[in-house]
GUDRENSE-164254 format. One line per field, with one value per residue (C-alpha): residue number from 1; residue in three letters; x negated, y, z negated. Coordinates in steps of 0.25 Angstrom, whole numbers, plus 5000, padded with zeros to 4 digits. Each point is the difference from the previous one (the first is absolute). Layout:
BEGIN
seq: NUM ...
type: Ala ...
xx: X ...
yy: Y ...
zz: Z ...
//
This chain:
BEGIN
seq: 1 2 3 4 5 6 7 8 9 10 11 12 13 14 15 16 17 18 19 20 21 22 23 24 25 26 27 28 29 30 31 32 33 34 35 36 37 38 39 40 41 42 43 44 45 46 47 48 49 50 51 52 53 54 55 56 57 58 59 60 61 62 63 64 65 66 67 68 69 70 71 72 73 74 75 76 77 78 79 80 81 82 83 84 85 86 87 88 89 90 91 92 93 94 95 96 97 98 99 100 101 102 103 104 105 106 107 108 109 110 111 112 113 114 115 116 117 118 119 120 121 122 123 124 125 126 127 128 129 130 131 132 133 134 135 136 137 138 139 140 141 142 143 144 145 146 147 148 149 150 151 152 153 154
type: Unk Unk Unk Unk Unk Unk Unk Unk Unk Unk Unk Unk Unk Unk Unk Unk Unk Unk Unk Unk Unk Unk Unk Unk Unk Unk Unk Unk Unk Unk Unk Unk Unk Unk Unk Unk Unk Unk Unk Unk Unk Unk Unk Unk Unk Unk Unk Unk Unk Unk Unk Unk Unk Unk Unk Unk Unk Unk Unk Unk Unk Unk Unk Unk Unk Unk Unk Unk Unk Unk Unk Unk Unk Unk Unk Unk Unk Unk Unk Unk Unk Unk Unk Unk Unk Unk Unk Unk Unk Unk Unk Unk Unk Unk Unk Unk Unk Unk Unk Unk Unk Unk Unk Unk Unk Unk Unk Unk Unk Unk Unk Unk Unk Unk Unk Unk Unk Unk Unk Unk Unk Unk Unk Unk Unk Unk Unk Unk Unk Unk Unk Unk Unk Unk Unk Unk Unk Unk Unk Unk Unk Unk Unk Unk Unk Unk Unk Unk Unk Unk Unk Unk Unk Unk
xx: 4970 4997 5008 5005 5008 5014 5014 5002 4988 5004 4991 5001 4992 5003 4998 5002 5011 4988 5004 4995 5010 5010 5010 4997 5011 5009 4987 4993 5015 5005 4986 5006 4991 5002 5007 4989 4989 5006 5000 4985 4998 5008 4992 4986 5005 5005 4985 4991 5006 5002 4987 4994 5007 4995 4986 4989 5002 5016 5008 5014 5008 5015 5010 5012 5007 5013 5002 5013 4994 5009 4998 4992 4986 4994 4986 4992 5008 4993 5006 4999 5000 5003 5000 5002 4995 5014 4996 4986 5001 4987 4995 5012 5003 5010 5002 5011 4997 5007 4994 5006 4997 4999 5017 5003 5000 4996 4997 5001 5000 4991 4986 4993 4987 4993 4986 4988 4987 4993 4989 5014 5007 4988 5000 5014 4998 4988 5007 5013 4992 4994 5009 5008 4986 4997 4988 4987 4994 4985 5001 5001 5013 4989 4993 4997 5006 5015 5011 5007 4988 4999 5013 4997 4988 4999
yy: 4851 5003 4997 5015 5000 5000 5004 5012 5009 5014 5009 5013 5009 5013 5005 5012 4999 5009 5001 4986 4992 5010 4997 5011 4999 5013 5009 5006 5003 4986 4991 4993 4985 4991 4984 4994 5007 4996 4990 4998 5006 4994 4987 5006 5004 4985 4995 5010 4998 4985 4999 5001 4987 4992 4992 5003 4995 5004 5009 5001 5001 5008 4986 5010 5015 5004 5014 5009 5015 5010 5014 5008 5006 5011 5001 5006 4994 4990 4987 4987 4986 4992 4986 4991 4984 4992 4985 4993 4986 4992 5008 5010 5010 5010 5015 5009 5014 5014 5015 5011 5017 5012 4998 4986 4988 4998 4985 4986 4988 4984 4996 4987 4998 4985 4998 4995 4997 5007 4990 4991 5011 5004 4984 5000 5013 4995 4987 5009 5007 4988 4995 5013 5002 5012 4994 5006 4987 4997 5009 4993 5001 5004 5011 5014 5005 5004 4992 5013 5006 4986 5001 5016 5005 5002
zz: 4941 4988 4989 4997 5012 4993 5003 4992 5005 5003 5010 5007 5012 5001 5018 5006 5012 5009 5016 5003 4992 5007 5013 5008 5010 4995 5000 4987 4992 5002 4993 4991 4995 5011 4996 5002 4995 4987 5002 5005 4986 4993 5003 5000 4984 4998 5005 4996 4985 5004 5003 4984 4997 5009 5000 5010 5014 4997 5007 5003 5013 5003 5000 5002 4996 4995 5000 4999 5004 4993 5003 5007 4994 5007 5006 4983 4992 4992 4998 4987 5004 4988 5001 4991 5001 5000 5003 5001 5007 5000 5011 5004 4993 5002 4997 4997 5003 5003 5005 4995 5000 4994 5002 5002 5004 5014 4999 4993 5004 5001 5003 5001 5001 5001 4991 5013 5000 5009 5006 5005 5004 5012 5001 5004 5009 5006 5005 5006 5007 5005 5004 5005 5009 4994 4998 5010 5007 4993 4987 4989 4989 4990 5010 4991 5011 4995 5008 5002 5004 5011 5002 5006 5004 5014
//
């Protein structure tokens, strides 16, 4: 991680609440920002920002989200995801966030990400796939074909 990552830094992202981010079970008139999409948008907002403060070969994974979905945001409105770095504890980064539509705060909470070395993470995942029996015999873990292609091909 770079020394630029410090508590107190803040950032934001504006997102259009389109149909793909909404619940669909209440019909067109009831389409509102879905909680799982809000969580995903917060996670990706934090991850995408954090990458700028990481060294080559590093990335981050989400480890915890606490969210209060406070108000319904209808399809077609924009939301602003406002985030502040609350704490940096070695490789653990804690964010506080607020999600606001043009009328009111619609969500808030806390998100924790852990900075990882991508190569080590890939090694651990390959070992877990092998342990679970997901690697097809005769295929090297270093095969040019992706593990998902190997697992799901016909």
